[in-house]
C-alpha positions as CSV (number, residue, x, y, z in Angstrom):
1,M,-36.3,54.8,117.7
2,I,-37.5,58.4,118.3
3,E,-39.3,59.7,115.2
4,N,-38.5,63.4,115.6
5,V,-36.8,65.8,118.0
6,F,-36.1,69.5,117.3
7,I,-32.6,70.8,118.1
8,P,-32.8,74.6,118.6
9,M,-30.2,76.9,116.9
10,L,-29.3,80.4,118.3
11,D,-31.1,82.1,115.4
12,G,-34.4,80.4,116.1
13,V,-34.1,77.7,113.4
14,K,-35.0,74.2,114.6
15,L,-33.1,71.2,113.2
16,A,-35.1,68.0,112.9
17,V,-33.3,64.8,114.1
18,Q,-34.3,61.2,114.1
19,L,-32.8,59.1,116.9
20,W,-32.0,55.4,117.5
21,L,-30.8,54.7,121.1
22,P,-29.5,51.6,122.7
23,A,-32.2,50.1,124.9
24,D,-30.1,50.6,128.1
25,A,-28.8,54.1,127.2
26,D,-30.7,55.6,130.2
27,R,-28.5,53.4,132.5
28,H,-25.4,53.2,130.4
29,P,-24.9,56.4,128.4
30,A,-23.8,55.7,124.8
31,P,-21.8,57.6,122.2
32,V,-23.8,59.0,119.2
33,V,-22.9,59.0,115.5
34,V,-24.4,61.7,113.4
35,E,-25.3,61.7,109.7
36,Y,-26.0,65.3,108.6
37,I,-27.6,65.7,105.2
38,P,-30.5,67.4,103.5
39,Y,-32.0,64.3,102.0
40,R,-35.2,64.0,104.1
41,K,-34.7,61.6,107.0
42,R,-38.5,61.0,107.4
43,D,-39.3,59.6,103.9
44,R,-36.9,59.5,101.0
45,Y,-33.9,58.4,103.0
46,R,-35.9,56.7,105.8
47,A,-34.7,53.2,104.8
48,Y,-31.0,54.2,105.3
49,G,-31.7,55.6,108.7
50,L,-33.7,52.5,109.8
51,Y,-30.9,50.2,108.5
52,W,-27.9,52.0,110.1
53,G,-29.8,53.2,113.2
54,R,-30.8,49.6,114.2
55,I,-27.3,48.2,113.4
56,L,-25.4,50.8,115.4
57,A,-27.8,50.9,118.4
58,Q,-27.7,47.2,118.9
59,Y,-23.9,47.5,119.4
60,G,-24.3,50.3,122.0
61,I,-23.9,53.3,119.7
62,A,-26.7,55.8,119.2
63,F,-27.4,57.1,115.7
64,A,-28.8,60.6,114.8
65,R,-30.1,61.4,111.4
66,L,-30.1,65.2,111.1
67,D,-31.8,67.2,108.4
68,T,-29.9,70.3,107.2
69,R,-31.7,73.6,107.8
70,G,-34.4,74.2,105.2
71,S,-34.6,70.6,104.3
72,G,-36.9,67.7,105.4
73,D,-38.5,68.8,108.6
74,S,-35.9,71.3,109.7
75,T,-37.0,75.0,109.6
76,G,-35.0,77.7,107.9
77,L,-33.8,77.9,104.3
78,L,-31.4,75.8,102.3
79,E,-30.0,78.2,99.7
80,D,-26.8,76.4,98.6
81,E,-24.3,73.7,99.4
82,Y,-21.9,73.6,102.3
83,L,-22.5,77.1,103.7
84,P,-20.6,78.3,106.8
85,R,-24.0,78.4,108.6
86,H,-24.4,74.7,108.0
87,H,-21.0,73.9,109.7
88,L,-22.0,76.1,112.7
89,D,-25.4,74.3,112.9
90,A,-23.6,71.0,112.9
91,A,-21.3,72.1,115.7
92,A,-24.3,73.3,117.7
93,A,-26.2,70.0,117.1
94,I,-23.1,68.0,118.2
95,A,-22.9,70.0,121.5
96,W,-26.7,69.5,122.1
97,L,-26.5,65.7,121.5
98,A,-23.4,65.3,123.7
99,A,-25.2,67.0,126.5
100,R,-28.2,64.5,126.5
101,N,-28.4,62.3,129.6
102,W,-28.4,59.2,127.4
103,C,-25.1,60.3,125.7
104,N,-21.6,59.7,127.1
105,G,-20.4,63.0,125.7
106,A,-18.6,61.5,122.6
107,V,-19.9,62.2,119.1
108,G,-18.9,60.9,115.7
109,M,-19.9,61.9,112.2
110,R,-20.3,59.7,109.1
111,G,-22.0,59.8,105.8
112,V,-21.8,59.4,102.0
113,S,-21.4,62.3,99.6
114,W,-23.0,65.3,101.2
115,G,-22.7,63.5,104.5
116,G,-19.0,63.0,103.9
117,F,-18.5,66.7,103.0
118,S,-20.4,67.6,106.2
119,A,-18.2,65.4,108.4
120,L,-15.0,66.9,106.9
121,Q,-16.2,70.5,107.1
122,T,-17.5,70.1,110.6
123,A,-14.3,68.4,111.8
124,A,-12.4,71.5,110.5
125,L,-14.2,73.5,113.2
126,A,-13.0,71.1,115.9
127,P,-16.1,70.9,118.1
128,P,-14.9,69.6,121.4
129,A,-17.3,66.6,121.5
130,L,-16.5,65.4,117.9
131,R,-14.1,62.6,118.5
132,A,-13.9,60.9,115.1
133,I,-15.3,61.0,111.6
134,M,-15.9,58.6,108.7
135,P,-16.4,60.5,105.4
136,M,-17.4,58.4,102.4
137,C,-17.4,59.4,98.7
138,A,-16.7,63.0,99.5
139,S,-14.1,65.6,98.6
140,D,-11.6,67.9,100.3
141,M,-11.4,70.4,97.3
142,R,-14.7,71.7,96.0
143,F,-13.7,73.2,92.6
144,T,-11.4,70.4,91.4
145,D,-13.1,67.3,92.8
146,D,-16.8,67.9,93.1
147,A,-19.6,67.6,90.6
148,H,-19.5,71.1,89.1
149,Y,-16.2,71.5,87.2
150,I,-13.7,69.0,85.8
151,G,-10.2,70.2,85.0
152,G,-11.4,73.8,84.8
153,A,-14.4,73.0,82.5
154,F,-18.1,73.0,83.4
155,A,-19.3,69.5,83.9
156,L,-22.5,67.8,82.7
157,T,-22.8,66.5,86.3
158,G,-23.1,70.1,87.4
159,L,-26.2,70.6,85.2
160,K,-27.8,67.3,86.4
161,W,-27.0,68.1,90.0
162,A,-28.6,71.5,89.6
163,T,-32.0,69.9,88.9
164,S,-31.5,67.4,91.8
165,M,-30.5,70.2,94.2
166,K,-33.7,72.0,93.3
167,M,-35.7,68.9,94.3
168,V,-33.9,69.1,97.7
169,M,-34.4,72.9,98.2
170,A,-38.0,73.1,97.1
171,A,-39.5,70.0,98.8
172,P,-42.0,70.5,101.6
173,P,-41.8,69.5,105.3
174,D,-44.2,66.8,106.5
175,P,-47.4,68.3,107.9
176,L,-47.5,65.5,110.5
177,I,-44.3,66.8,112.0
178,S,-44.5,70.5,111.2
179,G,-48.2,70.9,111.9
180,E,-50.2,73.8,110.4
181,A,-47.0,75.8,109.7
182,W,-45.9,73.4,107.1
183,Q,-47.3,75.2,104.1
184,Q,-45.8,78.6,105.2
185,E,-42.4,76.9,105.6
186,W,-42.8,75.3,102.2
187,R,-43.7,78.6,100.4
188,R,-40.7,80.2,102.0
189,R,-38.5,77.5,100.6
190,L,-40.0,77.9,97.2
191,A,-39.5,81.6,97.2
192,A,-35.9,81.3,98.2
193,T,-35.0,78.5,95.7
194,P,-32.2,80.2,93.7
195,A,-31.1,79.9,90.1
196,I,-28.5,77.5,91.4
197,A,-27.0,76.4,88.0
198,A,-26.4,80.0,87.2
199,R,-24.8,80.6,90.6
200,W,-22.4,77.7,90.1
201,L,-21.6,78.8,86.5
202,S,-20.9,82.3,87.7
203,H,-17.8,80.9,89.6
204,Q,-15.7,79.5,86.7
205,T,-12.4,79.6,88.6
206,N,-11.3,78.3,92.0
207,D,-12.3,81.5,93.8
208,A,-13.4,82.2,97.4
209,Y,-16.8,80.6,96.7
210,W,-15.3,77.2,96.1
211,R,-12.4,77.5,98.6
212,Q,-15.0,77.9,101.4
213,G,-15.5,74.4,102.7
214,S,-12.4,73.0,100.9
215,V,-10.7,71.5,103.9
216,G,-7.7,70.5,101.8
217,L,-6.5,74.1,102.1
218,D,-5.9,73.7,105.9
219,W,-5.1,70.1,107.0
220,D,-4.1,71.2,110.5
221,A,-7.7,72.2,111.2
222,I,-8.8,68.5,111.3
223,R,-7.6,67.1,114.6
224,C,-9.8,64.1,115.2
225,P,-9.3,60.6,113.8
226,V,-10.4,60.1,110.2
227,Y,-11.5,57.0,108.3
228,V,-12.0,58.0,104.7
229,V,-13.7,55.6,102.2
230,G,-14.3,55.6,98.5
231,G,-15.2,53.5,95.5
232,L,-13.1,52.9,92.4
233,A,-16.2,53.1,90.1
234,D,-17.0,56.5,91.7
235,S,-15.3,59.8,91.1
236,Y,-15.2,61.0,94.7
237,G,-11.9,59.2,95.7
238,E,-9.3,61.9,95.1
239,A,-9.3,63.1,98.7
240,I,-8.3,59.7,100.1
241,P,-4.5,59.8,99.2
242,R,-4.3,63.5,100.2
243,L,-6.0,62.9,103.6
244,L,-3.7,60.0,104.4
245,A,-0.6,61.8,103.3
246,S,-1.4,65.2,104.9
247,L,-3.3,64.7,108.2
248,K,-1.2,64.4,111.3
249,G,-3.7,62.5,113.5
250,P,-4.9,58.9,113.4
251,R,-6.2,58.0,110.0
252,K,-7.2,55.1,107.8
253,G,-8.5,54.8,104.2
254,L,-10.3,52.2,102.1
255,Y,-11.1,51.9,98.3
256,G,-13.6,49.3,97.3
257,P,-14.8,48.3,93.7
258,W,-18.2,49.9,94.1
259,R,-20.0,53.0,92.8
260,H,-21.2,56.0,94.7
261,G,-22.5,54.8,98.1
262,Y,-21.9,52.8,101.2
263,P,-19.6,49.7,101.2
264,S,-22.7,47.8,102.2
265,P,-25.0,47.4,100.5
266,A,-22.8,48.1,97.5
267,A,-22.6,47.5,93.8
268,P,-20.7,46.3,91.9
269,G,-19.4,43.7,94.4
270,P,-17.7,42.4,96.3
271,A,-19.3,44.4,99.1
272,L,-18.1,44.4,102.8
273,D,-19.9,43.8,106.1
274,W,-19.5,47.5,106.8
275,A,-21.4,47.3,110.1
276,W,-18.6,45.2,111.5
277,E,-16.0,47.8,110.5
278,E,-18.0,50.8,111.7
279,V,-18.6,49.3,115.1
280,R,-14.9,48.6,115.5
281,W,-14.1,52.2,114.5
282,W,-16.7,53.9,116.7
283,R,-16.1,51.7,119.8
284,C,-12.4,52.5,119.5
285,W,-12.7,56.3,119.3
286,L,-16.0,57.0,121.0
287,M,-15.9,54.4,123.8
288,G,-12.1,53.9,124.3
289,E,-12.1,50.2,123.5
290,E,-9.1,48.4,122.1
291,T,-10.7,46.9,119.0
292,G,-7.5,46.3,117.0
293,I,-8.5,48.5,114.2
294,M,-5.6,50.9,114.4
295,R,-3.0,48.1,114.4
296,E,-4.0,47.3,110.9
297,P,-2.7,48.8,107.6
298,M,-3.4,52.5,106.9
299,L,-4.9,51.8,103.5
300,R,-6.9,48.9,102.0
301,V,-7.5,48.9,98.3
302,Y,-9.4,46.5,96.1
303,M,-7.1,45.6,93.1
304,P,-9.4,44.8,90.1
305,D,-8.4,42.3,87.4
306,A,-11.0,44.1,85.1
307,T,-12.9,47.3,85.0
308,A,-16.4,47.5,86.4
309,A,-17.8,48.3,83.0
310,Q,-16.1,45.3,81.5
311,V,-17.9,42.8,83.8
312,A,-21.1,44.9,84.5
313,P,-23.4,44.2,86.2
314,G,-21.6,41.4,87.9
315,P,-18.9,41.5,90.6
316,V,-15.5,42.8,89.8
317,P,-12.8,40.1,89.9
318,G,-9.7,40.9,91.9
319,R,-8.3,40.9,95.5
320,W,-7.9,43.1,98.5
321,T,-4.4,44.7,99.0
322,A,-3.0,46.6,102.0
323,E,-0.5,49.5,102.4
324,T,1.0,50.2,105.8
325,A,1.5,53.9,104.8
326,W,0.6,56.4,102.2
327,P,2.6,57.4,100.1
328,S,3.5,53.7,99.8
329,P,7.0,52.4,99.5
330,N,5.6,49.6,97.3
331,V,4.7,52.1,94.5
332,R,7.3,53.4,92.1
333,R,6.9,55.7,89.1
334,R,7.4,54.2,85.6
335,A,7.9,56.6,82.7
336,L,6.3,55.6,79.4
337,H,7.4,57.8,76.5
338,L,5.0,58.7,73.6
339,A,6.4,58.3,70.1
340,G,5.2,56.8,66.8
341,G,1.9,55.5,68.3
342,V,3.9,53.5,70.8
343,L,4.5,53.7,74.6
344,W,8.2,53.2,75.1
345,D,10.2,52.6,78.3
346,A,13.0,54.9,77.1
347,P,13.0,58.2,75.2
348,Q,13.0,57.8,71.4
349,P,15.2,59.8,69.0
350,S,13.2,62.3,66.9
351,P,9.7,61.3,68.3
352,G,8.1,64.0,66.1
353,I,5.3,66.5,66.2
354,L,1.6,65.5,66.7
355,S,-1.4,67.5,65.5
356,L,-4.7,67.0,67.4
357,P,-7.6,68.6,65.5
358,A,-10.9,68.9,67.4
359,D,-13.2,68.3,64.4
360,G,-14.8,65.1,65.8
361,V,-16.7,64.3,69.0
362,V,-14.7,62.3,71.4
363,G,-16.2,61.1,74.7
364,L,-19.4,59.3,73.9
365,G,-17.9,56.3,75.7
366,K,-17.6,58.3,78.9
367,V,-20.7,60.3,79.4
368,E,-21.2,60.2,83.2
369,W,-18.8,61.5,85.9
370,V,-20.6,59.7,88.8
371,P,-22.2,56.5,87.5
372,F,-25.3,55.4,89.5
373,A,-26.1,52.4,87.4
374,P,-24.3,49.9,85.1
375,T,-25.6,51.8,82.0
376,E,-23.7,54.9,83.2
377,L,-20.4,53.2,83.4
378,P,-17.8,53.9,80.6
379,R,-18.5,52.0,77.4
380,E,-15.9,50.1,75.5
381,Q,-13.6,52.8,74.1
382,S,-12.7,51.7,70.6
383,A,-15.0,54.3,68.9
384,D,-13.4,57.1,70.9
385,D,-10.0,55.7,70.4
386,A,-10.5,55.9,66.6
387,R,-11.0,59.6,66.9
388,S,-8.0,60.2,69.2
389,A,-4.2,60.0,68.9
390,V,-3.4,56.6,70.4
391,F,-0.2,55.2,71.8
392,D,0.0,51.5,72.8
393,S,2.6,49.6,74.8
394,P,3.9,46.3,73.5
395,P,2.0,43.3,74.8
396,L,2.7,42.9,78.5
397,S,4.8,39.8,79.3
398,E,3.4,39.7,82.8
399,T,0.7,41.4,84.9
400,L,1.3,44.9,86.0
401,E,-0.5,46.6,89.0
402,M,-1.2,50.3,89.0
403,L,-2.0,52.1,92.3
404,G,-2.2,55.8,92.4
405,A,-2.7,58.7,90.0
406,A,-1.0,58.7,86.6
407,V,0.2,62.0,85.2
408,L,0.8,63.0,81.5
409,R,3.4,65.6,80.8
410,L,4.0,67.2,77.4
411,K,4.6,70.4,75.5
412,A,1.7,71.7,73.5
413,S,0.6,74.8,71.5
414,S,-2.8,75.9,70.3
415,D,-4.2,78.0,67.4
416,R,-6.9,79.2,69.7
417,P,-6.7,81.1,73.0
418,V,-9.0,78.5,74.7
419,A,-8.5,74.8,74.3
420,Q,-8.9,71.5,76.1
421,L,-6.8,68.4,76.4
422,A,-8.3,65.0,77.4
423,V,-6.2,61.9,78.3
424,R,-7.7,58.4,78.6
425,L,-5.7,55.5,80.0
426,C,-7.1,52.2,78.8
427,E,-6.3,48.5,78.9
428,V,-6.5,46.9,75.4
429,T,-7.3,43.2,75.9
430,A,-5.8,40.4,73.9
431,A,-9.1,40.3,72.0
432,G,-8.7,43.9,71.0
433,E,-11.3,45.6,73.3
434,S,-10.4,48.9,74.9
435,W,-11.6,49.5,78.5
436,L,-11.2,52.8,80.4
437,V,-8.9,52.5,83.5
438,A,-8.3,56.2,84.3
439,W,-8.7,59.6,82.7
440,G,-8.1,63.3,83.1
441,V,-9.1,66.5,81.3
442,L,-7.7,70.1,81.5
443,N,-8.9,73.4,80.2
444,L,-5.5,74.6,79.1
445,T,-6.1,78.1,80.2
446,H,-5.9,76.6,83.7
447,R,-2.4,75.1,83.0
448,D,-0.9,77.1,85.9
449,G,-3.7,76.6,88.3
450,H,-7.4,77.0,88.6
451,A,-7.5,80.3,90.4
452,H,-6.2,82.6,87.7
453,P,-6.5,81.2,84.2
454,A,-4.7,82.8,81.3
455,P,-5.4,82.7,77.5
456,L,-3.1,80.6,75.3
457,E,-0.8,82.7,73.1
458,L,-1.3,81.4,69.6
459,G,1.5,79.1,68.5
460,R,3.4,79.3,71.8
461,S,4.5,76.0,73.3
462,Y,3.6,75.4,77.0
463,D,4.6,72.7,79.4
464,V,1.3,71.0,80.3
465,E,0.6,68.5,83.1
466,V,-2.6,66.6,83.1
467,P,-3.3,64.5,86.3
468,L,-5.5,61.4,85.9
469,N,-7.8,60.1,88.6
470,F,-6.5,58.0,91.4
471,T,-7.2,54.3,90.8
472,A,-6.1,50.7,91.2
473,H,-6.0,48.3,88.3
474,R,-4.2,45.1,87.4
475,F,-3.3,45.0,83.7
476,Q,-3.3,41.5,82.4
477,A,-0.4,39.7,80.6
478,G,-0.9,39.7,76.9
479,G,-2.8,43.0,76.9
480,R,-1.6,46.5,76.2
481,I,-1.6,49.8,78.0
482,R,-3.1,52.5,75.8
483,V,-2.9,56.3,76.1
484,A,-5.5,58.2,74.0
485,L,-5.3,62.0,73.5
486,S,-8.1,64.3,72.3
487,P,-8.9,68.0,72.5
488,G,-12.0,67.6,74.5
489,L,-14.3,65.0,76.1
490,W,-17.9,65.6,75.2
491,P,-20.4,65.5,76.8
492,L,-18.6,65.0,80.1
493,I,-17.5,68.6,79.9
494,W,-18.7,71.7,78.0
495,P,-16.6,72.3,74.9
496,A,-14.2,75.2,74.2
497,P,-15.9,78.0,72.2
498,R,-14.0,77.4,69.0
499,I,-12.4,74.5,67.3
500,A,-8.8,74.3,68.3
501,T,-5.9,72.4,66.8
502,L,-3.3,71.3,69.4
503,T,0.2,70.8,68.3
504,V,2.1,68.4,70.6
505,D,5.9,68.1,70.7
506,L,6.4,64.5,71.5
507,A,9.9,65.1,72.7
508,G,9.5,64.8,76.5
509,A,5.9,63.6,76.2
510,V,5.7,61.1,79.1
511,L,3.0,59.2,81.0
512,D,4.1,58.8,84.6
513,L,2.5,55.6,85.7
514,P,2.3,54.5,89.4
515,V,3.3,50.9,89.4
516,R,2.8,48.8,92.5
517,A,5.2,46.0,93.4
518,P,3.1,43.5,95.4
519,P,4.7,42.5,98.7
520,P,5.6,38.8,99.1
521,V,2.6,38.4,101.4
522,E,-0.5,40.6,101.4
523,A,-1.9,41.5,104.8
524,D,-5.1,39.6,105.5
525,M,-8.4,41.5,104.9
526,P,-10.2,41.4,108.3
527,I,-13.5,42.9,107.2
528,P,-15.9,40.1,106.2
529,Q,-17.4,40.2,102.7
530,A,-21.1,40.7,102.3
531,P,-23.5,40.1,99.4
532,A,-23.5,42.9,96.8
533,A,-26.5,45.1,96.3
534,R,-28.9,43.7,93.7
535,D,-28.7,45.7,90.4
536,D,-32.2,45.6,89.1
537,P,-32.3,46.4,85.3
538,E,-35.8,47.8,85.7
539,T,-34.4,50.7,87.7
540,W,-31.5,51.5,85.3
541,P,-31.7,54.6,83.1
542,R,-32.0,54.2,79.4
543,L,-29.0,55.9,77.7
544,G,-29.3,56.7,74.0
545,V,-26.4,57.9,71.7
546,S,-27.0,58.8,68.1
547,E,-24.9,60.3,65.3
548,A,-26.3,61.4,61.9
549,D,-24.8,63.8,59.4
550,G,-22.5,65.3,62.0
551,A,-25.3,65.8,64.5
552,V,-24.6,64.1,67.8
553,R,-27.3,63.5,70.5
554,V,-27.2,61.9,73.9
555,T,-30.3,61.2,75.9
556,E,-30.8,59.5,79.3
557,A,-34.2,58.8,80.9
558,W,-34.7,57.2,84.3
559,P,-37.7,55.0,84.9
560,S,-40.5,56.8,86.8
561,S,-40.4,55.6,90.4
562,R,-43.1,54.9,93.0
563,H,-42.4,53.8,96.6
564,E,-44.8,53.5,99.5
565,V,-43.4,54.3,103.0
566,A,-46.1,52.4,104.8
567,D,-45.2,53.3,108.4
568,I,-45.8,57.0,107.8
569,G,-48.5,56.6,105.1
570,V,-46.6,58.4,102.3
571,V,-46.2,57.4,98.7
572,L,-43.1,58.9,97.0
573,T,-42.9,59.3,93.2
574,G,-40.2,60.8,91.0
575,S,-38.3,60.8,87.7
576,G,-34.9,61.9,86.5
577,P,-32.6,63.6,86.3
578,D,-33.3,63.0,82.6
579,I,-31.0,64.7,80.0
580,D,-31.1,65.7,76.4
581,L,-27.7,66.8,74.9
582,S,-26.9,67.8,71.4
583,M,-24.1,69.2,69.3
584,T,-23.0,69.4,65.7
585,S,-19.6,68.0,65.1
586,G,-17.1,70.8,64.4
587,D,-19.4,73.5,65.9
588,P,-19.1,73.7,69.6
589,L,-21.4,76.8,69.7
590,S,-24.3,74.4,68.7
591,C,-24.0,72.6,72.0
592,V,-27.2,72.5,74.1
593,W,-27.7,70.7,77.3
594,R,-31.1,70.2,79.1
595,A,-31.9,68.3,82.3
596,E,-35.2,67.8,84.2
597,Q,-36.3,66.1,87.3
598,S,-39.5,65.7,89.4
599,A,-40.4,64.5,92.9
600,G,-43.8,63.8,94.5
601,Y,-45.2,63.3,98.0
602,H,-48.6,61.8,98.4
603,R,-50.9,61.2,101.3
604,E,-54.7,61.6,101.6
605,G,-55.3,65.4,101.5
606,W,-51.6,66.1,100.8
607,D,-50.5,65.8,97.2
608,V,-47.3,67.7,96.4
609,M,-45.4,67.7,93.1
610,V,-42.1,69.6,92.4
611,H,-40.6,69.8,88.9
612,A,-37.4,71.4,87.7
613,T,-35.7,72.0,84.3
614,V,-32.3,73.5,83.6
615,S,-30.9,74.2,80.1
616,L,-27.6,75.6,79.0
617,S,-26.3,77.0,75.7
618,A,-23.5,79.4,74.8
619,S,-22.1,81.9,72.4
620,A,-18.4,82.5,72.1
621,E,-18.6,85.2,74.8
622,S,-21.3,84.1,77.2
623,F,-23.4,81.3,78.7
624,S,-27.1,81.3,78.7
625,V,-28.9,79.4,81.5
626,E,-32.6,78.8,81.7
627,E,-34.0,77.5,85.0
628,R,-37.6,76.7,85.9
629,T,-39.0,75.3,89.2
630,Q,-42.7,74.4,89.4
631,A,-44.7,73.3,92.5
632,R,-48.2,72.0,92.8
633,L,-50.4,71.2,95.9
634,N,-53.4,69.0,95.3
635,G,-53.3,69.7,91.6
636,E,-53.1,73.6,92.0
637,T,-50.0,75.6,91.1
638,V,-48.3,77.0,94.1
639,A,-45.2,78.3,92.4
640,D,-43.7,78.7,88.9
641,M,-40.3,80.4,89.1
642,R,-38.3,81.1,86.0
643,H,-34.8,82.5,85.8
644,S,-32.9,83.5,82.6
645,T,-29.3,84.3,83.2
646,N,-26.5,85.4,80.8
647,L,-23.0,85.0,82.2
648,P,-19.6,85.9,80.6
649,R,-17.4,83.0,79.7
650,H,-14.1,83.4,81.6
651,L,-11.8,81.4,79.3
652,A,-14.2,78.5,79.7
């Protein structure tokens, strides 16, 4: 292990990298795999580097943990996500690593979340030495499938991520790496920390800001082999079917049952011995070995017999399935028609007209877009179902496997120019419990796309299509399939400015369900299973939901953390992101969101604290964003930056 090396960029910035090399790399040059993220290689993410660096290096593969410019121990400024400069930095770092005398000239990229985005976006530049990538829990389309917007509506996750992003941008370099210049670098970072929530909220459509870095707009740019991975309990899986269907080069995909993170360690289980799979992938594409990995099915998917929330915090029952190609010949579309509170296999005569008033709060059973703990998984849905228009299938006579993304199609009109429609697909057990399987929301002004929204003409009927998230699920015999419709999903998304009543013509209202016919024999799963990560209740956030006299409040508080990184003599502390959300039922303009987070770095003579708060409210015409970032050194205030921003609502 080499603690730190600086890679020079052409503009004078130095990127800090931590390296793990095979012991004989000086005699037998090795390929190198890069994880390129801003999450502090030296302290906060040190354990991940140690874990994966040691594993890969013992199998002849070097590992490089690279800090994005302006983060960790890299110089420069980190002013936003996924900037073009970051992609160019990655390409330059790849060329530098490939030219080391211990490297065989072949480089791979891997990583979860930001690391997965980095791998996809760098691959789109086609650096000559980049031979393969493994993006995990990442997206190819930034506006539609990242944390900021859902279905054209601003997401609660966007507010929470804004506070977390400030923790990344405003954190200091380590003086033991940066020397006396550390404080100057830190003060430059603090001064450059933007009003990031306001910036994201100033782009309320899929404009050039979001299209930059959205590799799904040009599949041909990615030429190297791709192995894309996701979790069914995560929300970053929508890119997998698109990548498999659209890329022209060698490609593989895998969905496990877990939340946002690596397949090992993973929760909920079952987890996989992911080191075994990564070694096979990298030795195939970076060392030219025949490992057999490309003779196996294109897509592996865990088929759950229950939802993760239903069995939390335990492992998800089910089995591994395999598809030789995607789209799969094993998946057919089944049309379920909505009429009279029932899901029918055939259209019904005179199905009627449905009115959906938005005078109640629906969504308290699905608060979090990316669940990081069992308490953030969707709750049992009966309370939300009672406030929605519900359609149930007859009891299933046999099990039914779903694999893919369901789509709801219907005709709807609104009495307001801005309105939302939410769709929840649930399994109702024989005992009467309702568990969320898939869901989708749409700001109806985005009905013709997310680039150019248009107001709804009052009373005019529109053809509406609401896609649900890609998933796998095995509905049990004796249970029912349920579709629940509501004009909103709070607090997952910010509400429309006025109460809207949607009128749905049920003639032609259809749920298009992707049904998988299991092959006579499933292909064997070659990747060994591994123990699931331990879910410690002491580390879970406390989620509170209350309703009284029409006032609804949701709070979430994470336990304060303290972790000693003994080998570098640092103690890390932190809390959040904590949230406090409120709204009066029937009054969307009363909605207020607030999030806060803190992070600390402590060593004798070096005591740093960073704290951020972001709050959001709105009138019918504009959003109001309040952001504050505070920093202290050894108890003294170094920075206290406040930003107040008013932004027009663009049909949001």
